[in-house]
C-alpha positions as CSV (number, residue, x, y, z in Angstrom):
1,M,140.7,125.5,114.4
2,R,140.0,122.9,117.3
3,D,143.0,121.1,118.7
4,L,142.1,117.5,118.3
5,F,145.2,116.1,120.2
6,R,144.6,118.2,123.2
7,N,143.0,115.5,125.4
8,L,145.5,112.7,124.4
9,Q,147.6,111.3,127.2
10,W,150.8,109.4,127.5
11,P,150.4,105.9,128.8
12,G,150.8,105.5,132.4
13,R,150.4,109.2,133.2
14,R,147.3,111.0,134.7
15,P,146.5,114.5,134.1
16,S,147.3,116.9,136.9
17,R,144.3,118.9,138.1
18,R,144.3,121.6,140.6
19,P,141.4,121.7,143.0
20,G,139.0,124.7,142.4
21,T,140.6,125.6,138.9
22,R,139.1,124.7,135.6
23,R,140.5,125.6,132.4
24,S,138.2,126.9,129.8
25,S,137.8,125.5,126.4
26,L,138.0,127.4,123.2
27,G,134.4,127.0,122.6
28,E,133.5,128.1,126.1
29,A,135.7,131.2,125.8
30,R,134.4,132.1,122.1
31,Y,130.7,131.2,122.5
32,G,130.1,131.1,126.3
33,V,128.9,127.4,126.1
34,A,130.6,124.8,128.2
35,P,131.4,121.6,126.2
36,R,129.8,118.2,127.1
37,R,132.0,115.6,128.5
38,F,131.6,111.8,128.0
39,E,133.5,109.8,130.5
40,A,133.5,105.9,131.2
41,S,134.6,104.5,134.4
42,R,138.0,103.0,134.4
43,G,138.2,99.3,133.5
44,E,134.5,99.2,132.2
45,A,134.2,98.7,128.5
46,P,131.1,99.7,126.4
47,R,128.7,96.8,125.8
48,P,128.0,95.9,122.2
49,R,124.5,96.0,120.9
50,T,123.0,92.5,120.4
51,Q,120.7,91.6,117.6
52,R,118.3,88.6,117.4
53,P,119.3,86.4,114.6
54,A,116.6,86.2,111.9
55,V,115.1,82.8,111.0
56,S,116.8,81.6,107.9
57,R,115.0,80.6,104.8
58,R,116.3,77.0,105.2
59,A,114.9,76.5,108.6
60,F,111.6,78.0,107.6
61,N,111.4,75.6,104.7
62,F,112.1,72.5,107.0
63,I,109.5,73.5,109.6
64,A,106.9,74.0,106.9
65,G,107.7,70.6,105.3
66,A,107.5,68.9,108.8
67,V,104.1,70.4,109.4
68,A,103.0,69.3,105.8
69,A,104.2,65.8,106.6
70,V,102.4,65.4,109.9
71,T,99.2,66.9,108.3
72,L,99.3,64.3,105.4
73,T,100.0,61.5,107.9
74,V,97.2,62.3,110.1
75,G,94.8,62.8,107.1
76,G,96.0,59.7,105.3
77,G,95.4,57.7,108.5
78,W,92.0,59.0,108.9
79,W,91.2,58.2,105.3
80,L,92.5,54.6,105.7
81,F,90.3,54.0,108.7
82,S,87.1,55.7,107.3
83,S,87.1,55.0,103.6
84,D,86.3,51.9,101.6
85,A,89.8,51.6,100.0
86,I,91.0,48.6,102.1
87,R,88.0,46.8,103.4
88,V,87.5,43.0,103.5
89,Q,85.9,41.9,100.3
90,Q,86.9,38.2,100.3
91,V,87.2,35.5,103.1
92,R,89.2,32.6,101.9
93,V,88.4,29.4,104.1
94,T,90.6,26.3,103.9
95,G,90.7,23.0,105.9
96,V,87.0,22.4,106.2
97,E,85.3,19.0,105.5
98,I,82.4,18.9,108.1
99,A,81.8,22.6,108.5
100,S,80.6,24.5,105.3
101,V,82.6,27.5,104.0
102,E,79.4,29.8,104.2
103,D,79.1,28.8,108.0
104,V,82.6,29.7,108.8
105,T,82.5,33.0,106.6
106,K,79.3,33.9,108.5
107,A,80.8,33.2,111.9
108,T,83.8,35.4,111.3
109,G,81.7,38.5,110.5
110,L,84.6,40.1,108.8
111,T,83.1,40.9,105.3
112,G,83.0,44.7,104.8
113,H,85.2,45.4,107.8
114,S,88.4,47.6,107.6
115,M,91.6,45.7,107.2
116,V,93.3,48.0,109.6
117,R,90.8,47.6,112.3
118,L,90.3,43.9,111.8
119,D,89.3,42.1,115.1
120,A,90.9,38.6,114.5
121,K,90.5,37.4,118.0
122,R,86.7,37.9,118.1
123,A,86.4,36.2,114.8
124,S,88.6,33.2,115.9
125,D,86.5,32.7,119.0
126,A,83.4,32.7,116.9
127,V,84.7,30.1,114.5
128,R,85.9,27.9,117.2
129,A,82.4,27.9,118.7
130,L,81.3,25.8,115.7
131,P,81.0,22.1,116.8
132,S,83.4,20.6,114.3
133,V,86.1,23.2,114.6
134,K,89.1,22.5,116.9
135,D,91.2,25.5,116.1
136,V,91.5,28.3,113.6
137,R,94.1,30.8,112.4
138,I,93.2,34.1,110.7
139,T,95.7,36.2,108.7
140,R,95.4,39.3,106.4
141,D,96.1,39.1,102.6
142,W,96.3,42.8,101.8
143,L,94.5,44.6,100.3
144,H,91.1,43.0,100.5
145,T,91.4,39.3,101.5
146,V,91.2,37.5,104.9
147,K,92.5,33.9,105.0
148,V,90.8,31.6,107.4
149,D,92.7,28.3,108.1
150,V,90.4,25.7,110.0
151,T,91.5,22.6,111.9
152,E,88.5,20.2,112.5
153,H,88.2,17.5,115.2
154,Q,89.4,14.1,114.0
155,A,87.5,11.2,115.6
156,F,89.8,8.5,117.2
157,G,87.3,5.8,118.2
158,Y,84.2,4.9,120.1
159,W,83.2,4.7,123.7
160,Q,80.2,2.2,124.4
161,S,78.5,2.2,127.7
162,G,75.4,-0.1,127.7
163,G,73.4,0.8,124.6
164,Q,74.9,4.2,124.4
165,R,77.8,4.8,122.0
166,I,79.9,8.1,121.7
167,V,82.6,9.3,119.4
168,V,85.8,10.4,121.2
169,D,89.2,11.9,120.0
170,E,92.6,10.8,121.2
171,E,92.3,13.0,124.4
172,G,89.1,11.3,125.3
173,R,86.9,14.2,124.8
174,A,83.4,13.5,123.4
175,L,82.8,15.0,119.9
176,Q,79.4,16.2,118.7
177,S,80.6,16.9,115.2
178,S,83.9,15.7,113.6
179,R,85.7,14.0,110.8
180,P,84.7,10.4,110.7
181,A,87.0,7.8,112.5
182,P,88.8,5.3,110.4
183,H,87.4,1.9,109.7
184,T,90.0,0.3,112.2
185,A,88.9,2.7,114.9
186,P,88.8,1.0,118.4
187,T,85.8,0.7,120.5
188,I,86.2,0.7,124.2
189,V,83.3,-1.2,126.0
190,E,82.6,-0.1,129.5
191,L,81.2,-2.9,131.8
192,G,79.0,-2.2,134.9
193,A,78.4,1.4,134.2
194,D,75.4,3.4,135.3
195,V,73.7,4.1,132.0
196,S,71.3,6.4,133.6
197,K,73.9,9.1,133.7
198,G,74.7,8.7,130.1
199,A,78.0,7.4,128.5
200,Q,81.1,9.4,129.7
201,A,84.6,8.1,128.5
202,D,87.5,7.7,130.8
203,V,90.1,10.0,129.6
204,D,93.1,8.1,130.9
205,T,91.9,4.8,129.3
206,V,91.4,6.4,125.7
207,R,94.8,8.1,125.9
208,L,96.2,4.6,126.9
209,V,94.6,2.9,124.0
210,A,95.7,5.6,121.6
211,R,99.4,5.2,122.9
212,L,99.4,1.4,122.5
213,L,98.3,1.8,118.9
214,N,100.6,4.7,118.0
215,D,103.7,3.2,119.5
216,G,103.4,-0.3,117.7
217,T,103.2,-2.3,120.8
218,F,100.8,-4.8,119.2
219,G,103.1,-5.3,116.4
220,R,106.0,-6.2,118.8
221,I,103.8,-8.6,120.7
222,G,102.7,-10.2,117.4
223,K,99.0,-10.1,118.2
224,Q,96.4,-7.5,117.2
225,P,93.7,-6.6,119.7
226,K,90.1,-7.7,119.3
227,T,88.4,-5.9,122.1
228,Y,89.0,-3.3,124.7
229,L,87.2,-3.7,128.0
230,F,87.0,-1.2,130.8
231,R,85.8,-1.6,134.3
232,T,86.2,0.8,137.1
233,D,87.8,-1.5,139.5
234,R,90.3,-3.2,136.9
235,G,90.8,-0.4,134.3
236,L,91.6,-1.6,130.8
237,T,91.8,-5.1,129.7
238,V,93.1,-5.9,126.1
239,I,91.6,-9.0,124.5
240,A,93.4,-10.6,121.4
241,D,92.8,-14.0,119.6
242,G,95.3,-16.7,120.6
243,H,96.9,-14.7,123.5
244,P,96.0,-14.3,127.0
245,D,93.9,-11.3,128.0
246,V,96.1,-8.5,129.5
247,I,94.9,-6.3,132.4
248,F,96.8,-3.0,131.9
249,G,94.9,-1.0,134.6
250,D,95.9,2.7,134.0
251,S,98.7,4.5,132.2
252,S,101.0,4.5,135.2
253,N,104.4,2.8,134.6
254,Y,103.6,2.5,130.9
255,E,107.1,1.7,129.6
256,F,107.6,-0.9,132.3
257,K,104.3,-2.6,131.7
258,V,104.9,-2.7,128.0
259,Q,108.4,-4.2,128.4
260,S,107.3,-6.7,130.9
261,W,104.3,-7.7,128.5
262,I,106.7,-8.2,125.6
263,A,109.2,-10.1,127.7
264,L,106.6,-12.4,129.1
265,A,105.0,-13.0,125.7
266,D,108.4,-14.2,124.4
267,R,108.8,-16.6,127.3
268,L,105.3,-18.0,126.7
269,K,106.2,-18.7,123.2
270,Q,109.6,-20.3,123.9
271,E,108.6,-22.3,127.1
272,P,104.8,-23.1,126.9
273,P,103.3,-23.6,130.4
274,K,101.9,-26.8,131.4
275,E,98.6,-25.2,132.3
276,A,96.7,-22.7,130.1
277,V,97.1,-19.0,130.9
278,Q,94.0,-16.9,130.6
279,E,95.0,-13.5,132.1
280,I,98.3,-11.5,132.4
281,D,97.7,-8.9,135.1
282,L,100.3,-6.0,134.9
283,R,98.7,-3.8,137.6
284,F,101.0,-5.0,140.5
285,G,104.3,-3.3,139.6
286,R,107.2,-6.0,139.6
287,N,104.7,-8.7,140.4
288,I,103.2,-10.0,137.2
289,V,100.3,-12.4,137.9
290,L,99.3,-15.1,135.6
291,R,95.8,-16.7,136.0
292,A,94.6,-19.9,134.7
293,P,90.9,-20.4,133.5
294,A,88.5,-20.7,136.4
295,S,87.0,-24.1,137.0
296,P,83.3,-24.5,136.3
297,T,82.6,-24.7,140.1
298,A,84.5,-21.7,141.1
299,T,82.6,-18.8,142.5
300,P,82.8,-15.6,140.4
301,G,85.0,-13.0,142.1
302,Q,87.1,-15.5,143.9
303,G,89.8,-15.6,141.1
304,R,91.3,-12.3,141.9
305,A,95.0,-12.7,142.4
306,T,97.0,-11.5,145.4
307,P,100.4,-10.9,144.5
308,T,102.8,-12.9,146.8
309,G,106.4,-14.1,146.7
310,T,109.5,-12.4,145.6
311,P,108.8,-9.5,143.1
312,V,109.6,-10.1,139.6
313,I,112.0,-7.8,137.8
314,P,110.8,-7.8,134.1
315,T,112.4,-6.4,131.0
316,A,112.5,-7.1,127.3
317,A,115.5,-9.1,127.4
318,L,115.3,-12.7,126.1
319,G,116.8,-15.8,127.5
320,P,116.5,-18.0,130.7
321,G,115.7,-16.4,134.0
322,T,113.6,-13.5,135.0
323,P,114.3,-10.4,132.8
324,T,115.5,-7.3,134.7
325,P,115.2,-3.5,134.1
326,A,118.2,-1.6,132.9
327,G,121.0,-1.9,135.4
328,G,119.6,-5.1,137.1
329,T,121.0,-8.5,137.3
330,P,119.0,-11.5,135.9
331,R,117.8,-14.0,138.5
332,P,116.8,-17.6,137.7
333,A,113.3,-18.2,137.7
334,S,111.0,-21.2,136.9
335,T,108.8,-21.4,133.8
336,P,105.5,-19.1,134.3
337,A,102.5,-21.1,135.6
338,A,104.5,-24.1,136.0
339,G,107.1,-23.3,138.8
340,G,105.9,-20.1,140.0
341,S,104.3,-19.1,143.4
342,P,100.6,-20.1,143.4
343,A,98.2,-17.5,144.3
344,P,94.6,-17.8,145.3
345,G,92.0,-18.4,142.6
346,G,94.2,-20.4,140.2
347,A,96.7,-17.6,139.7
348,T,100.5,-17.8,139.5
349,T,102.8,-15.0,140.3
350,V,106.0,-15.0,138.4
351,G,109.0,-14.0,140.5
352,G,112.6,-14.7,141.1
353,R,113.6,-16.1,144.5
């Protein structure tokens, strides 16, 4: 029987071997075959066998589900883009009075197009090209409807130059087609224009008239305008019955001109001048020029006022003296056209001294 404990060693002790001598084992002595020895180097442990982890069934199901979801998404998207399931079947147009619903629908060109690939910008530009359309807004109403909300041009008034008359909006733009102007719409008459070039409205003057009407200036004056005149060298002149003509010029210093006009109108009511006042010129800043009617022998063109004297400081404040702007001090002044500084051509400059 083999000795199984022959090769055991005590801890810390090494076997003593004599050089050149080797003990024969029982097997070698009996059968003449040397036993095989398996030795490991000191301090080196045998390496364990590594095995690749197998893919679990749960991970496999997750990967398969993700692939299926991606396939369905791509296929569903392609189906939505190419099929007739969500195509435009109705175009609903609102806000039109001048343009017809058929013209707007035809201009959009959206009928039969895919709701997903809807080109709203191209359709909006095409609708805006219609003469009466000012703006448009296109939205989707899923699944088969498109809403087209149209804003049309609104006529504000008329610009007349010679025998030509054009329709304009509040911004002074000439309109080819628009909603009609109200029955109280103003007409601005241009004098001395070159009619050979056609009527062309002055944008600043149209905006000025619209602002005077919208902010209630004529109600505060107590007079409604009768006529609006425009001349290149004088700008806007407002004519009202029973009130001097007011030369407004342009829209610069708008608030100051309106306050000056209101204050001077109140003074003319409370202290009527000895001489009639035909024109109130507001173009010279703080110098407000009052002009009396020209004499029959006066040469036309000589009545233009030249502002002189101490500048006037007008405001809407009532009471004696020249009104002042916010933060100013009232200065005594004489009654307009009676004690003011005379100017050439029968004009009087109102101003404090």
